[in-house]
C-alpha positions in Angstrom: -0.1 -28.4 -1.4 0.7 -30.2 -4.6 -2.5 -30.7 -6.7 -4.3 -27.7 -5.2 -4.4 -24.2 -6.8 -6.2 -21.0 -5.8 -6.9 -18.4 -8.5 -8.3 -15.0 -7.7 -11.5 -14.2 -9.7 -12.9 -10.9 -10.9 -16.1 -9.4 -9.6 -17.5 -6.6 -11.8 -19.6 -4.2 -9.7 -22.8 -3.2 -11.4 -25.6 -1.1 -9.9 -28.3 -3.6 -10.9 -26.3 -6.6 -9.6 -22.6 -7.7 -9.7 -21.1 -10.0 -12.3 -19.0 -12.8 -10.8 -16.5 -14.5 -13.1 -16.0 -18.3 -12.7 -13.7 -19.5 -15.5 -12.6 -18.8 -19.0 -11.2 -21.4 -21.5 -7.9 -19.4 -21.2 -7.9 -19.4 -17.4 -4.7 -20.5 -15.7 -5.0 -24.0 -14.2 -8.2 -24.8 -16.0 -8.0 -28.0 -18.1 -10.8 -30.0 -19.6 -14.5 -29.4 -19.3 -16.8 -32.3 -18.5 -19.8 -30.7 -16.7 -20.8 -27.9 -14.4 -23.1 -28.2 -11.5 -24.2 -26.4 -8.3 -24.2 -27.8 -4.8 -25.9 -26.2 -1.8 -24.6 -26.8 1.7 -26.6 -25.8 4.8 -25.1 -23.7 7.6 -22.7 -25.7 9.8 -23.2 -28.9 7.8 -20.2 -30.8 6.4 -20.0 -32.8 3.2 -17.2 -35.1 2.6 -14.8 -36.9 2.7 -14.6 -37.6 -1.0 -11.7 -38.5 -3.3 -12.0 -38.4 -7.1 -9.7 -40.7 -9.0 -10.1 -39.0 -12.4 -12.0 -35.8 -12.0 -10.3 -32.4 -11.4 -12.6 -30.1 -9.4 -12.9 -26.3 -9.9 -14.9 -24.9 -7.0 -16.4 -21.4 -7.0 -18.6 -19.9 -4.3 -20.9 -17.2 -5.8 -23.1 -17.0 -2.7 -22.5 -17.7 0.9 -19.3 -18.7 2.6 -17.8 -22.2 2.5 -14.7 -23.7 4.2 -12.9 -26.2 2.0 -10.5 -28.8 3.5 -8.2 -30.9 1.3 -6.1 -33.7 2.7 -3.3 -35.5 0.9 -2.7 -38.2 3.4 -0.2 -36.1 5.5 -1.2 -32.5 5.4 -4.3 -30.4 5.3 -5.0 -27.4 3.1 -7.9 -25.1 4.1 -9.5 -22.1 2.5 -12.7 -20.2 3.1 -14.2 -18.9 -0.1 -16.9 -16.3 -0.3 -17.7 -13.1 -2.3 -15.3 -11.3 0.1 -12.5 -13.9 -0.8 -13.6 -14.7 -4.3 -11.4 -17.4 -5.8 -11.5 -20.6 -7.8 -10.2 -23.6 -5.9 -8.8 -26.3 -8.3 -8.2 -29.8 -6.8 -6.5 -32.5 -8.8 -7.6 -36.2 -8.5 -6.6 -38.4 -5.6 -6.9 -35.8 -2.9 -9.6 -36.0 -0.1 -11.9 -33.1 0.0 -14.7 -32.0 2.5 -16.5 -28.7 2.9 -18.6 -26.9 5.5 -21.3 -24.2 5.1 -20.4 -21.1 7.1 -23.2 -18.7 6.1 -26.7 -18.8 7.6 -27.9 -17.7 4.2 -27.5 -19.9 1.1 -24.1 -21.5 0.6 -23.8 -22.2 -3.1 -20.9 -24.0 -4.7 -20.3 -24.2 -8.5 -18.1 -27.1 -9.6 -16.7 -26.9 -13.1 -15.6 -30.5 -13.4 -13.0 -31.9 -15.9 -15.2 -35.0 -16.7 -18.9 -35.9 -16.5 -20.1 -37.4 -13.2 -19.2 -41.1 -12.9 -20.1 -42.7 -9.6 -17.4 -45.4 -10.1 -14.5 -42.9 -10.0 -15.1 -41.4 -6.6 -14.5 -42.8 -3.1 -16.5 -41.6 -0.1 -15.6 -42.2 3.5 -17.2 -41.2 6.8 -16.1 -37.8 8.3 -14.7 -39.5 11.3 -12.2 -41.5 9.2 -10.0 -38.5 8.7 -9.5 -36.6 11.9 -10.0 -32.8 11.4 -11.2 -30.2 13.9 -14.1 -28.4 12.2 -14.7 -26.0 15.1 
């Protein structure tokens, strides 16, 4: 889908605890840095639909398992990201995104955003306004 990129990330195995890369300034498809924040999502819960008009999202899931769905008005792009499928999902502005927690343990998402949070640049709609089968 245009405006969506998946980049494989490196996990360095360490006997005292693994190191999970997220992004480097030289990373492919990484642009500007505005802020980084973590979101948790409970098991089977769904957050979305949200469309940013200026912000590029860079989602990484260091703990748990999260299903991401991106909608461009015609097509859906889906990806499940976890430590077993460790990737960075980059989503350009003007695409709808929603996500669901799939692990009964903590589902933790890191967003490395291109701009600082601005509540006036995002549009939120009810889950039922975009028909998608989450089962």
